[in-house]
VOGU-3710 file (C-alpha; in Angstrom, 3 decimals, decimal comma):
1> mtaaapvkpa> -60,010/131,012/59,434  -60,157/127,383/60,412  -58,116/125,853/63,190  -54,481/125,128/62,458  -54,070/122,037/60,324  -50,884/120,182/61,161  -48,728/118,763/58,419  -49,218/115,006/58,198  -45,829/113,382/57,664  -47,405/109,927/57,508
11> aarplaelll> -50,184/109,917/54,908  -53,035/107,445/54,973  -52,339/106,838/51,273  -48,656/107,146/50,385  -47,864/109,446/47,469  -46,119/106,659/45,533  -49,179/104,430/45,831  -51,512/107,188/44,606  -49,285/108,070/41,643  -49,185/104,446/40,519
21> erglvaepel> -52,916/103,995/41,008  -53,720/107,049/38,865  -51,229/105,989/36,191  -49,353/109,301/36,436  -45,863/107,818/36,869  -44,538/104,552/35,457  -43,366/101,974/38,005  -39,726/101,893/36,731  -39,528/105,677/37,037  -40,937/105,535/40,562
31> raalsqiatq> -38,494/102,821/41,606  -35,573/104,866/40,266  -36,719/107,934/42,218  -37,160/105,954/45,438  -33,672/104,493/44,995  -32,268/107,995/44,613  -34,081/109,134/47,760  -32,515/106,255/49,684  -29,065/107,706/48,974  -30,094/111,337/49,550
41> pgerlgmllv> -31,739/111,763/52,970  -34,170/114,670/53,121  -35,086/114,476/49,415  -38,849/114,601/48,798  -40,419/112,179/46,321  -42,782/114,653/44,672  -40,198/117,361/44,030  -37,691/114,778/42,836  -40,151/113,386/40,288  -40,809/116,914/39,002
51> rrgaisedal> -37,078/117,633/38,666  -36,544/114,323/36,875  -39,254/115,296/34,391  -41,393/112,279/35,279  -44,465/114,383/36,058  -45,438/118,031/35,895  -46,110/120,047/39,028  -49,690/120,694/37,900  -50,350/116,952/37,711  -48,519/116,216/40,958
61> lpiqaealgl> -50,019/118,839/43,253  -53,604/117,467/43,563  -52,226/113,995/44,354  -49,732/115,434/46,815  -52,521/117,373/48,506  -54,548/114,184/48,841  -51,578/112,299/50,293  -50,746/115,019/52,836  -54,273/116,081/53,672  -53,473/119,707/52,775
71> dvidgemlaq> -55,254/122,286/50,655  -53,772/123,810/47,490  -53,776/127,591/47,414  -54,073/129,215/44,001  -52,135/132,061/42,454  -54,992/134,574/42,629  -55,220/134,163/46,384  -51,473/134,727/46,734  -51,659/137,808/44,524  -54,258/139,287/46,872
81> rvddiraaqa> -51,975/138,683/49,861  -48,865/140,539/48,644  -49,101/143,327/51,238  -49,723/140,808/54,017  -46,737/138,741/52,817  -44,509/141,827/52,861  -45,588/142,656/56,398  -45,005/139,096/57,620  -41,541/138,998/56,041  -40,651/142,217/57,854
91> earlpprwcr> -41,980/140,797/61,114  -39,981/137,574/60,717  -36,909/139,380/59,335  -36,618/136,789/56,578  -35,526/138,289/53,227  -37,297/137,580/49,893  -34,199/135,724/48,665  -34,588/133,193/51,496  -38,268/132,778/50,608  -37,352/132,229/46,968
101> tqgavfwrag> -34,796/129,574/47,938  -37,352/127,812/50,114  -40,129/128,204/47,568  -42,500/129,616/50,170  -44,444/132,716/51,187  -46,297/133,360/54,456  -48,631/135,904/56,016  -50,483/136,556/59,243  -54,229/135,800/59,396  -55,384/136,699/62,874
111> dvivvaardp> -53,343/134,700/65,352  -52,240/132,153/62,703  -49,317/132,265/60,249  -50,407/130,750/56,932  -47,540/129,222/54,942  -47,922/128,444/51,206  -45,019/126,372/49,921  -43,981/123,994/47,158  -42,830/121,587/49,862  -44,346/122,363/53,281
121> lrsalreali> -42,601/119,298/54,768  -39,140/120,786/54,212  -37,481/120,822/57,624  -35,329/123,893/56,943  -38,448/125,894/56,091  -40,381/124,813/59,161  -37,486/125,283/61,569  -36,679/128,789/60,294  -40,282/129,922/60,526  -40,768/128,491/64,000
131> aafapdqrfe> -37,590/130,244/65,135  -38,682/133,549/63,558  -41,907/133,817/65,551  -42,995/133,368/69,130  -42,714/129,835/70,568  -46,505/129,499/70,867  -47,203/130,729/67,332  -49,667/128,552/65,391  -49,106/127,743/61,704  -51,310/126,551/58,898
141> wrlarardve> -49,610/124,854/55,946  -50,726/124,975/52,350  -49,382/123,604/49,086  -48,678/126,081/46,266  -47,336/125,860/42,722  -43,773/127,033/42,243  -44,834/129,569/39,615  -47,500/131,026/41,915  -44,974/131,472/44,729  -42,555/132,998/42,232
151> ralealdrgg> -45,131/135,506/40,990  -45,958/136,552/44,550  -42,266/137,135/45,243  -41,933/139,078/41,973  -44,732/141,352/43,136  -42,747/142,000/46,325  -39,660/142,890/44,276  -41,418/145,482/42,124  -40,724/149,115/42,793  -36,964/149,238/42,354
161> nalqidapah> -35,805/146,016/43,928  -35,595/143,961/40,724  -32,304/142,279/40,009  -30,163/143,885/37,308  -27,280/141,510/36,589  -25,398/141,795/33,336  -21,991/140,203/33,851  -21,773/136,762/32,153  -20,377/135,151/35,306  -23,283/136,463/37,341
171> lkelaeeapv> -25,769/135,387/34,690  -24,364/131,862/34,714  -24,477/131,754/38,512  -28,078/132,967/38,452  -29,032/130,413/35,791  -27,796/127,581/38,014  -29,834/128,547/41,060  -32,498/126,024/42,063  -35,516/128,411/41,772  -34,527/129,347/38,210
181> ielvngifar> -33,968/125,713/37,241  -37,369/124,789/38,658  -39,028/127,744/36,924  -37,652/126,733/33,511  -38,433/123,062/34,117  -41,955/124,072/35,091  -42,394/125,945/31,806  -41,324/122,850/29,873  -43,618/120,623/31,941  -46,684/122,835/31,480
191> atdarasdih> -46,009/123,106/27,754  -45,686/119,321/27,497  -48,925/118,778/29,422  -50,647/121,219/27,065  -49,404/119,221/24,005  -47,505/122,281/22,776  -45,332/122,121/19,681  -43,505/125,380/20,417  -42,697/127,594/23,405  -42,265/131,353/22,878
201> vepmrdgfev> -40,436/133,418/25,534  -41,210/137,032/24,645  -39,767/140,058/26,495  -41,777/143,200/27,126  -41,043/146,533/28,812  -42,089/145,466/32,303  -41,847/141,675/32,164  -41,972/138,748/29,843  -44,619/136,380/28,572  -44,469/132,669/27,855
211> rvrvdgvlrt> -46,776/131,529/25,071  -47,237/128,054/23,655  -48,496/126,882/20,285  -51,116/124,179/20,762  -52,809/122,683/17,710  -51,309/125,451/15,595  -52,655/128,351/17,680  -50,657/130,433/20,170  -51,997/130,998/23,664  -50,496/132,571/26,772
221> lesygrdrfd> -49,132/130,107/29,305  -47,808/132,516/31,928  -46,513/136,044/32,527  -43,568/136,902/34,770  -41,841/139,983/36,137  -38,870/141,541/34,425  -36,496/140,645/37,261  -36,601/136,940/36,331  -36,148/137,425/32,587  -32,329/137,458/32,410
231> avvsriklia> -32,143/134,376/34,616  -34,656/132,411/32,515  -33,010/133,358/29,210  -29,572/132,528/30,592  -30,812/129,160/31,852  -32,228/128,220/28,444  -29,094/129,381/26,633  -26,884/127,530/29,104  -28,573/124,130/28,648  -28,756/124,681/24,863
241> gldiaerrlp> -25,000/125,246/24,664  -25,286/128,875/23,553  -23,151/131,893/24,446  -24,706/133,582/27,476  -22,646/136,756/26,964  -23,742/137,242/23,314  -26,967/139,255/23,179  -26,565/141,143/19,895  -26,673/138,300/17,365  -29,135/135,462/16,659
251> qdgrltmrag> -28,141/132,044/17,977  -29,429/128,527/17,356  -28,965/125,502/19,565  -30,387/122,166/20,632  -31,027/120,389/23,891  -32,765/117,323/25,241  -35,379/117,922/27,906  -37,482/115,506/29,923  -40,694/117,005/31,256  -44,086/115,610/32,172
261> gvesdvrvsv> -42,746/112,093/31,615  -41,903/112,898/27,967  -38,373/113,157/26,582  -38,054/115,672/23,759  -35,412/117,072/21,463  -35,707/120,845/21,602  -34,557/123,205/18,851  -33,739/126,623/20,294  -33,759/129,883/18,340  -32,687/133,153/19,997
271> ipsvwgesiv> -32,995/136,553/18,339  -32,324/140,024/19,801  -35,322/142,361/20,066  -36,027/145,824/21,445  -36,791/144,595/24,964  -34,283/141,748/25,100  -33,722/138,349/23,579  -36,781/136,536/22,240  -36,616/132,735/22,350  -38,598/130,096/20,478
281> lrllpkersd> -38,241/126,436/21,433  -39,524/123,731/19,093  -40,474/120,560/20,969  -39,915/117,272/19,149  -40,934/114,284/21,316  -38,530/111,379/20,886  -41,362/108,895/21,231  -44,661/109,657/19,555  -47,894/108,572/21,218  -49,297/107,916/17,746
291> tfsldalgmd> -47,439/105,757/15,244  -46,809/106,848/11,678  -49,952/105,354/10,150  -52,440/106,319/7,475  -55,190/106,303/10,091  -53,372/109,050/12,015  -53,069/111,226/8,878  -56,838/111,533/8,495  -56,953/110,881/4,739  -60,267/109,946/3,166
301> adhralfeaw> -60,555/106,622/1,352  -59,904/107,983/-2,157  -56,837/109,965/-1,058  -55,576/107,053/0,968  -55,795/104,687/-2,021  -53,822/107,136/-4,178  -51,182/107,639/-1,506  -50,661/103,908/-0,985  -50,326/103,414/-4,748  -47,675/106,143/-4,967
311> ihephgivlv> -45,717/104,694/-2,046  -45,294/101,400/-3,883  -44,295/102,903/-7,244  -40,887/101,602/-8,399  -39,563/105,045/-9,359  -40,586/108,688/-9,681  -41,058/111,700/-7,414  -43,854/112,317/-4,896  -43,930/115,873/-3,534  -45,651/117,014/-0,346
321> tgptgsgkst> -46,225/120,773/-0,221  -47,373/123,244/2,369  -46,040/125,891/4,770  -43,954/125,181/7,860  -45,964/123,327/10,485  -48,497/121,838/8,067  -47,558/118,218/8,824  -45,410/117,494/5,761  -42,752/115,623/7,746  -45,358/113,376/9,363
331> tlytaltlan> -46,785/112,491/5,953  -43,330/111,654/4,594  -42,404/109,568/7,638  -45,675/107,681/7,243  -44,849/106,926/3,605  -41,401/105,657/4,561  -42,786/103,543/7,415  -45,270/101,874/5,056  -42,577/101,276/2,439  -40,147/99,886/5,018
341> drsnkiitve> -40,869/96,168/4,610  -37,137/95,308/4,861  -36,981/94,496/1,149  -36,012/98,095/0,285  -32,974/100,194/1,100  -34,341/103,529/2,366  -32,116/106,559/2,971  -33,189/110,035/4,074  -31,337/113,344/4,085  -32,901/115,847/6,472
351> dpvefrvpgi> -32,309/119,154/8,216  -32,871/118,328/11,000  -33,677/114,654/11,544  -36,919/115,098/13,454  -37,809/111,490/14,256  -35,723/108,336/14,350  -37,251/105,494/12,331  -35,841/101,959/12,870  -34,599/100,235/9,710  -33,998/103,470/7,791
361> tqiqvqsdig> -30,649/105,204/7,239  -31,116/108,857/8,186  -28,570/111,575/7,385  -28,312/115,006/9,003  -27,341/117,892/6,700  -24,277/119,848/7,890  -24,370/123,037/5,811  -21,585/124,709/7,813  -19,077/122,165/6,478  -20,537/122,009/2,974
371> ytfasslrai> -22,576/118,843/3,496  -25,745/120,181/1,852  -28,879/118,491/0,522  -27,335/118,335/-2,938  -23,963/116,922/-1,878  -25,466/114,346/0,476  -28,055/113,315/-2,132  -25,297/112,838/-4,685  -23,429/110,628/-2,198  -26,355/108,436/-1,168
381> lrhdpdivmv> -27,221/107,632/-4,789  -23,936/105,673/-4,791  -25,171/103,794/-1,715  -27,604/101,575/-3,646  -30,911/102,975/-2,277  -34,362/101,974/-3,495  -36,185/104,847/-1,833  -34,785/108,295/-1,058  -36,378/110,992/1,052  -35,057/114,551/0,665
391> geirdletaq> -36,213/116,774/3,502  -36,726/119,756/1,201  -35,896/120,731/-2,382  -34,422/124,192/-1,877  -32,343/124,849/-4,987  -31,815/123,872/-8,611  -28,933/121,496/-7,872  -30,980/119,439/-5,394  -33,984/119,447/-7,742  -31,906/118,252/-10,698
401> iavqasltgh> -30,328/115,405/-8,710  -33,757/114,356/-7,392  -35,135/114,286/-10,940  -32,173/112,282/-12,220  -32,531/109,861/-9,298  -36,175/109,247/-10,169  -35,319/108,694/-13,836  -32,633/106,144/-12,950  -34,922/103,837/-11,011  -35,240/105,415/-7,557
411> mvfstlhtnd> -38,399/106,439/-5,716  -37,955/109,961/-4,311  -40,090/111,644/-1,657  -39,570/115,310/-0,862  -41,232/118,584/0,162  -41,674/122,065/-1,251  -43,039/125,222/0,332  -45,976/126,112/-1,920  -49,581/127,083/-1,235  -51,199/124,374/-3,337
421> afsavtrltd> -50,332/121,255/-5,308  -50,255/122,753/-8,802  -47,808/125,464/-7,688  -45,196/122,755/-7,045  -44,778/122,285/-10,793  -44,312/126,024/-11,293  -41,777/126,139/-8,466  -39,636/123,404/-10,025  -39,650/124,991/-13,455  -38,909/128,412/-11,925
431> mgveaylvas> -35,867/126,851/-10,256  -34,640/125,892/-13,718  -35,678/122,245/-14,093  -36,781/121,546/-17,665  -40,556/121,110/-17,938  -40,263/117,825/-19,809  -38,102/116,399/-16,997  -40,654/117,488/-14,390  -43,433/115,875/-16,438  -41,612/112,581/-16,830
441> slrgivaqrl> -40,429/112,265/-13,222  -43,419/113,394/-11,119  -45,878/110,718/-9,937  -48,046/112,780/-7,650  -48,329/115,942/-5,570  -49,975/116,382/-2,178  -50,731/119,771/-0,661  -51,798/119,751/2,967  -52,766/121,763/6,026  -53,767/120,874/9,568
451> vrrlcdqcaq> -57,167/121,704/11,038  -58,103/121,361/14,690  -60,461/118,555/15,680  -63,584/119,471/17,597  -63,674/118,438/21,252  -66,169/115,575/21,494  -67,056/116,495/25,064  -68,397/119,963/24,313  -68,961/120,367/20,530  -72,478/121,560/19,682
461> rdddadhral> -74,642/121,088/16,617  -74,174/123,720/13,920  -77,505/124,716/12,387  -76,119/127,660/10,408  -77,823/127,527/7,001  -74,987/129,508/5,392  -72,452/126,900/6,476  -74,480/124,083/4,981  -75,013/126,051/1,770  -71,278/126,768/1,502
471> ietslqgall> -70,464/123,056/1,686  -73,198/122,040/-0,751  -72,033/124,580/-3,331  -68,333/123,750/-2,837  -68,596/119,967/-3,153  -70,314/117,706/-5,630  -73,657/116,289/-4,575  -72,566/112,734/-5,318  -69,647/113,069/-2,899  -71,861/114,422/-0,123
481> aatgaprlrr> -74,461/111,721/-0,750  -71,800/109,040/-0,443  -70,555/110,684/2,754  -73,924/110,436/4,485  -76,145/112,786/6,441  -74,548/116,046/7,605  -73,167/116,192/11,151  -72,082/119,830/11,194  -70,798/120,912/14,589  -69,256/124,023/16,109
491> aagckacaht> -66,774/124,648/18,900  -68,005/125,422/22,403  -65,248/124,993/24,989  -64,840/123,076/28,239  -62,183/122,109/30,755  -61,140/119,056/28,710  -60,080/121,251/25,761  -58,793/124,202/27,832  -61,933/126,083/26,709  -60,747/126,224/23,097
501> gyvgrsgiye> -63,375/123,845/21,691  -60,697/121,737/19,975  -58,413/118,834/20,854  -55,761/117,578/18,430  -55,482/118,099/14,677  -56,159/116,266/11,435  -54,852/116,775/7,930  -56,771/118,177/4,982  -55,378/117,386/1,549  -55,285/118,285/-2,123
511> fvpvtpslrg> -54,180/115,307/-4,225  -53,009/115,738/-7,804  -51,979/112,527/-9,605  -49,733/113,171/-12,607  -51,807/111,483/-15,311  -50,995/111,488/-19,049  -53,209/114,551/-19,602  -51,493/116,495/-16,822  -48,066/115,324/-17,982  -48,740/116,849/-21,363
521> aiasgrvgie> -49,901/120,099/-19,754  -46,711/120,295/-17,667  -44,525/119,799/-20,720  -46,371/122,586/-22,522  -46,291/124,940/-19,513  -50,048/124,929/-18,794  -50,756/123,611/-15,311  -54,009/123,940/-13,374  -57,342/122,281/-12,681  -58,239/122,667/-16,341
531> slgtteraly> -55,244/120,415/-17,111  -56,958/117,453/-15,495  -58,922/114,989/-17,534  -62,667/114,659/-17,096  -62,398/111,703/-14,720  -59,611/113,253/-12,640  -61,452/116,578/-12,405  -64,578/114,820/-11,139  -62,549/113,244/-8,304  -60,467/116,320/-7,493
541> rslrgdgllk> -61,133/118,565/-4,497  -59,136/121,487/-3,153  -57,734/121,898/0,326  -60,759/123,922/1,262  -63,081/121,348/-0,262  -61,447/118,516/1,682  -61,720/120,560/4,867  -65,405/121,271/4,258  -65,983/117,560/3,678  -64,518/116,893/7,130
551> awrgltsvee> -66,714/119,644/8,571  -69,752/117,929/6,962  -68,794/114,805/8,922  -68,435/116,716/12,181  -64,688/116,236/12,559  -63,964/119,969/12,531  -65,936/123,191/12,172  -66,574/125,325/9,115  -64,978/128,282/10,934  -61,799/126,270/11,472
561> vlrvtgaaid> -61,603/125,255/7,811  -61,989/128,861/6,675  -59,415/130,014/9,241  -56,834/127,561/7,913  -57,496/127,726/4,174  -58,854/131,235/3,718  -60,996/132,342/0,815  -58,102/132,458/-1,650  -57,285/128,745/-1,546  -60,189/127,202/-3,337
571> g> -60,309/124,868/-6,271
//
């Protein structure tokens, strides 16, 4: 054990200066926090920035350690010290609840008391500890993440001391305690830093797990003890405007959360399960780091040319198909952004409105009061639109109105949940739309999925002969020749990609233009690849084929393409 390291209240490099230098906090945000501190003596800049959602604790802690000249202690070290922490708490006669309020744990190491805290400069913490031990007691101070301190305290609580609070009033009181607020805020911040699209809070017999979906794949973010579960669930339900007392029925809500410097709309879904309420939170950033552009979609030149031509059609229907989470909304928003040259009246009807687009009238469906897709679509057609976007065609009434809108001079964009492009035609006719109306109104169909992009910092060359053979047999030689030499790569994994081998996602597409030959096939009820003319068939490629083309270029891996498309989806 090294000699006691005193806390340095006056850092050689102030925290504010370091945060600005590293670009971790914007100057206006920092000024606002400093102004708040001026009116609240004793408030610490770092913790305030975390609570305001300007930065995550994970991003702050290394900078804070540099500013204070302190070491950061990790969660594994704390987990190994649980017995020592219990003994030191007994010696100091300070209860676990006090430690949880202070966000600190401590233990004896020889003649030194080591203190690991979220904020080791907190005067109440230091004064209480000094008073609890002998006057000549030496202390060493360490920084620790809130979640690591919380897990150490949970370990102390195990064995019959876990909180069991069921009364709604007690749950609300618990949900408003500072440690619980910081724990939930920390979950949001870590998920935001990880670029997560969804957060899953999943109860188990002895605890609960927080998982996040990053680039379409779930991974565990953190695990916690059972004693904190009711408090965390109650906190989420409280800020989402849900009924804390209701645990038997599903509930849906919304909230706005700022974490990691990003403000997001959050859709909350709560369902009862065997071990308690399971929660899924969908994160929708209010400001996207990437604009709605064709470059961001990842379309190849031939697909891009088709898409741009469809966007500027005077009337007709363009359908985008795929399962939930396949990027359909992004594709539609991109189409509307490109069409929004201020010479067109563009109106959307959505459930929900995921992104706000300037210059476009966006309508939120309110099914509980009868304001459905069909009724709102019928109303907006009297509002003199040029372009209409319907979030989803779910029923015959909506489909019929969309078809009639396209036949009366409107351009309609919408989505369907189908596995491939050709199935969209079958879905419409199965709903009850006459085949000849489908044939005359459709302009084009896009099916899409999202594949993960390989991490450029760690991707390795893929020399698998089977992978190359699969691509060469799946795609036409002329297309591969025009694409250039193969750059097949495979995932490896490094710190930059959280050891997944992938960073970000790109779309893969199946484009089906409704040509005269296909129009005739639709009217006669025969739809498929064989319906395409010779020229169209030569240019066509399936979802899997488009994914393999991107693997040939080194954008993604063959394994990723097969994971997303499977063997069944192949043209």
